[in-house]
C-alpha positions in Angstrom: 82.2 80.9 122.9 83.6 84.8 122.5 82.7 86.6 119.6 85.1 85.5 116.6 85.4 88.7 115.7 86.6 90.2 118.4 90.0 90.0 116.9 89.4 92.8 114.5 87.9 95.6 116.6 90.1 99.1 117.1 90.1 99.8 120.8 91.4 103.6 121.9 94.9 103.3 124.1 95.9 106.7 124.1 93.0 109.2 123.3 93.9 112.4 121.1 92.1 115.0 119.8 93.2 117.8 117.5 90.8 120.7 116.1 88.1 118.5 116.8 89.5 115.2 114.6 90.1 112.2 116.6 93.6 111.2 116.2 93.7 108.7 119.2 96.5 105.8 118.9 94.5 102.7 118.8 96.0 98.9 118.6 95.6 99.3 114.9 98.0 102.0 114.7 100.3 100.4 117.0 100.3 97.4 114.6 101.5 99.8 111.7 103.9 101.1 114.0 105.2 97.8 114.9 105.4 96.8 111.1 107.7 99.7 110.0 109.6 99.1 112.9 110.4 95.5 112.1 110.8 96.0 108.4 113.4 99.0 109.1 114.9 97.3 111.7 115.9 93.7 110.0 117.5 95.8 106.8 119.5 98.3 109.6 120.7 95.2 111.2 122.0 93.9 107.7 123.4 97.3 107.1 125.2 97.5 110.7 126.5 94.4 110.3 128.3 95.2 106.8 128.0 93.9 103.6 130.3 91.2 103.0 131.5 89.8 99.8 131.1 86.2 101.3 127.6 87.0 102.6 126.4 85.9 106.1 123.3 83.9 106.7 121.3 87.2 107.4 122.8 89.1 104.2 122.1 86.1 102.4 118.2 86.1 103.1 118.4 90.1 102.5 120.0 89.6 99.1 117.8 86.5 98.2 114.4 88.6 99.0 115.7 91.8 97.5 116.9 90.0 94.2 113.0 88.4 94.2 111.8 91.5 94.1 113.9 93.5 91.7 113.7 90.4 89.1 109.6 90.8 89.6 109.8 94.3 89.1 111.7 93.9 85.7 109.7 91.6 84.4 106.5 93.7 84.8 107.8 96.9 84.3 110.7 96.6 82.2 114.6 96.6 82.9 114.5 100.6 81.6 112.4 101.4 84.3 112.9 99.1 87.2 115.4 101.3 89.2 112.8 104.0 89.5 109.8 102.1 91.1 112.0 99.0 93.0 112.5 101.2 96.2 108.2 101.6 96.7 107.6 98.2 95.2 110.4 96.4 97.8 108.9 98.7 100.8 105.7 98.0 100.0 105.8 94.1 99.9 107.9 93.8 103.2 105.6 96.1 104.9 102.4 94.5 104.1 104.5 91.3 104.8 105.5 92.5 108.2 101.9 93.8 109.0 100.4 89.7 107.9 103.0 88.1 110.4 102.7 90.7 112.9 98.9 89.5 113.2 100.1 86.0 113.8 101.3 87.0 117.2 98.6 85.8 120.2 96.9 89.4 121.4 98.5 91.6 118.3 96.4 93.4 115.8 96.1 92.3 112.0 95.9 96.2 110.4 95.4 94.2 106.6 92.3 92.7 107.9 91.0 96.4 107.9 89.3 97.0 104.5 89.8 100.9 104.9 93.5 100.2 105.5 93.9 98.2 102.1 91.3 100.1 100.4 93.6 103.2 101.1 96.8 101.2 100.0 94.8 100.5 96.8 93.5 103.6 96.3 97.2 105.2 96.4 98.1 103.1 93.9 95.4 103.4 91.6 95.8 107.0 91.7 99.8 106.5 91.4 99.8 104.5 88.0 97.4 107.4 86.8 99.8 109.9 87.5 102.3 107.7 85.8 100.5 107.2 82.8 99.3 110.6 82.4 103.1 111.7 83.1 104.5 109.5 80.6 102.2 109.7 77.5 100.1 112.5 78.0 96.7 112.6 76.5 97.7 109.7 74.5 97.6 107.7 78.0 93.6 107.6 77.3 94.4 105.3 74.5 94.7 102.6 76.9 90.9 102.5 76.7 90.9 101.5 73.4 92.8 97.9 72.9 94.7 97.3 69.8 92.8 96.2 66.7 89.2 96.9 68.2 86.9 98.0 65.1 85.7 101.7 65.3 82.2 100.5 65.6 83.1 98.6 68.9 85.2 101.7 70.5 81.9 103.1 72.1 81.1 100.0 73.6 84.7 99.1 75.1 85.1 102.4 76.1 82.7 102.2 79.6 83.7 98.3 79.8 87.6 99.8 80.1 86.8 102.3 82.3 85.0 99.7 84.5 87.8 97.5 84.5 90.0 99.9 85.8 88.1 101.1 88.7 87.8 97.3 89.6 91.4 97.1 90.0 91.5 98.9 93.2 88.3 97.4 94.6 89.8 93.8 93.7 93.5 94.9 95.1 92.1 95.6 98.8 89.2 92.9 99.2 91.7 90.2 98.1 94.1 91.2 101.0 91.5 92.3 103.6 89.4 88.8 102.8 92.1 86.3 102.9 93.4 87.8 106.2 90.2 88.1 107.9 88.9 84.8 107.2 91.8 83.0 107.9 92.0 84.8 111.6 88.3 84.4 112.0 88.6 80.5 111.3 91.5 80.2 113.6 89.5 82.2 116.4 86.2 80.1 116.1 88.3 76.7 116.5 90.3 78.0 119.3 86.8 78.8 121.0 85.4 74.9 120.2 89.2 73.9 121.9 88.5 75.9 124.6 84.9 75.0 125.3 84.7 71.4 124.4 85.6 68.4 126.6 89.3 67.2 127.0 88.1 64.0 125.1 87.4 65.9 121.9 89.0 69.2 122.4 92.4 68.0 120.8 90.6 67.7 117.8 89.5 71.2 116.6 93.0 72.5 118.7 94.8 70.0 116.3 93.3 71.8 113.2 94.5 75.4 114.6 98.0 74.2 114.2 97.3 73.1 110.5 95.3 76.3 110.1 97.9 78.5 111.5 100.9 77.3 109.4 98.5 77.6 106.5 98.0 81.5 107.7 101.7 82.2 107.6 102.0 80.8 104.1 98.8 82.8 103.2 100.5 86.1 104.8 103.6 85.5 101.9 101.3 84.6 99.3 99.1 87.9 100.1 101.9 90.1 100.4 103.5 88.6 97.3 100.1 89.1 95.3 99.4 92.8 96.3 103.1 93.5 95.3 102.8 91.7 92.1 99.8 93.1 90.8 100.9 97.0 91.5 103.9 95.9 89.4 101.5 94.8 86.7 99.2 97.7 86.8 102.4 100.1 86.9 103.7 97.9 83.7 100.4 98.6 81.8 100.4 102.2 82.0 104.1 102.5 81.4 103.7 100.3 78.2 100.2 100.8 77.4 99.1 97.5 77.6 
């Protein structure tokens, strides 16, 4: 049976080198470009078709999706600040969702199954929250390390705990998305391998499971994009309101 992890291997398609730095184009980069193209293309179709008072099907879906994200941003970040962060949050959600769904296409690549990719996403969001916190509150932002109502004797103990808690955020954010996408595709690869290697009499059993798992994977693609986005909103809301 073929190695089920071969779907996660990066293969150079166009070798490129700039000043000794490898900038080759591989299947992972193509998957990211495809995600951006799908996200941009869908909304361009909506815009080009014209925004109507009585929306068509495509406009209705786009409006529902954007209203859903807008409500999420307002709930966790606040209505006063929502307009600043809505474009970023919406772009993040649709890009991750597009990359997750592109990975479901046979022969494509799931870029969100790479820990380095999800890790960079998470680190950038973590740094962004620090920048927002210091820009809004200055040095007072460090008070986030001391939960309100804590006795003074507990402060030396709580500060290291809060620092570890904050540093764990990008780790959990990146690992959650990476692990879910990797696990699902690995299970699918194993089941397809069993279906191909088994006899016709019993081969239908693992193949039937692949159909069920495939449907579950599509649902997970939406859920993981939603979780990644909502946690980003929570983290930004925390540094704005110092929760």
